[in-house]
N, C-alpha and C positions, 0 to 999 in steps of 0.2 A: 319481272320482265327488264332486261337491261332497255338501255335508251340508246337510240341509234344513230349513225350520218351516215355522210356520203367520201368516198375513197374515192381520186380521181387520179389517174392515171394519165398525164395528158401526151404523153411520150405515144400509147397504143391506141389513142382517138384517131380513126383514121377517116372520121368527118362523115363518115356512112349516114350518122340523123338516125340510125334504128330507134334509138332512144327517145327523140321526139315522136317520133312514127308509131311507137308503141303507148305511148304519154297520151298523145291523141285520139288512138283510138279505145283504149282501154277507158281514158274518161270523156270519149264521147265528144271530141270540142268540134266545134266550127271551124270553117277556115278564117284562118285571121286570129286565132286564140293560140298562142304556144306557151303552155305554162312548162314547158321543157323547152332549152332551146341551146343551138351549138353555136358556139360564138369563134370566129377566125379572129387571129390576128398575124400580123406578119410584122419582122424587124428587120435592120438590116438595109443595105444598099444594094443596088446591084454592082455585081452577081451574086452577092451572099446574099440572098433573101430568104427568108424561113421564115413560113406558115406556119400554125400551131394553135391547133380547136382545143376550146373547154365546153363540155357539157354541161350547163347550168340551169340551175332550178333552187327553187325556195329550197335555203339552208338549214330551216328549221332552226333559228337562233338559241341559243340557252335566254338570251335576253332578246325578244324579238319585239322591234320599236311598233310594230306592224299591230298588235294586238293592245299596245298601250292609245295606240292613238284611233282606234275605231269607235265612234261614237254609240254603236246599237251594240255592241258585242257581238259582232257578228265572225272574229276569230278568237281560237282558244288553243290550246296545247292539251296532247293525248297525254298526261302524266306519265303512264305505260312506256311510251317509248320515246317520248321528247316531240311528235310532230306537230305539226302546228297547223291545223285545220280549220276551214270555214262553214258556214251556214248560210248557204246560201240564197236560202229564205229573207233571212234576216239582213243579208247584203243590200244598202242604199244607191250602191256607187259613187259613192262621195270621194270614193279616190284617196281616201288622206294615206293608206295602205298604201299607195301604189307611191306617193310623193314620199313617203319616210323608210321606205326601203332601199340601203348601200346597195342592193344587188338587182333592182329591177324586176323581182321575183312577181310580183302581184303585176296581172295585167288586165287592162280594162276592155271590154268588149264593148264595143258601139253598139249593135245590134240588140242584146240582152240589156244593156245600161246596168252590168252588172262586172263583180271584181273576181280574174279567177286565179289560183294560186295552185300551186304542187302540193298534196295533201300526204305526202309520202306513200300513198295507196295505202292507206289504213284499213279500205276493206279487203284488200289483197292480204297486207300483212299479219290482218285478224286471223287469216285462213293459213298462216305459215308460208304463205307465199313471198318471193321479192317483188318488190314494186316492178312494176310494167318495165319502166326504163332499165332497170338492171338486169331484167331479164333476158334481152333481146340483146344489150351490148354483145356485139362477136368477140370482140378482145379482149373484154374485162377489163377495158380501161373505166371504167364505172362500176363502184360498187355499193350496196348496201350492207353494212355491218354494225356491229354493236361499238358503240362509240368507245368504249375504253379500249375495246382491240386496235382500233383505228389512232387512239392516241398513242397504246404501246408502241406501234409499228414506228415510230420516227419520222411520219410524211410531215411536211411541212405546212406551215399556218397557212400560210400565204404563197401566192406566186403574182407574178408578173402580169398586170391586167386585171387583177381581184383584187379590188381596195380591201383593207381591214377595217373593222368596225368595232367600233363597243358592244355590237350586239352578239357577238362571240357565235359566228356562227358553225354549224357542225358539219365540215366541208375540210378536208385535208386534202393535199398534193404529195403523190409519189416524183421524186426527184427535180431535176431541175430542168423548168418546163423550156428553155433556147437551148440547151446544150446538146 
């Protein structure tokens, strides 16, 4: 089974937040807990102001810092797909993973005192389905594809407002974000 990753075409993102809603609904998340978030960014000066959106979640990095800092080993990798998953029962809510992630992917829930993060919907993908977020994207801006296919596409490793990192995130970007 190939490893997978995210391909994001920000020009296609219409900021509808269907990906956020699908994630929240599939994972039965409480209010305030978001494992996938659409973030908007502005550039330019009036009257040439542009706004773009990025749909972001855990990037299931090749060298995830979150796994190495978890004191109770609540985070691990599914080798078959490359997904970084979490054992909620083991999580003690120390937030070490939150502090070390360069993408702010893990989210601390004050109600449960646990950390939540995208699991790449391993329960869905094990059944041959796409992750919930990629399923409901109406414009195809967010795609879940075999990692080798994404790398072969020539998509960019980074984009404005997305920090580069030694963690080797499994996300690539189509085209220039601000053009």
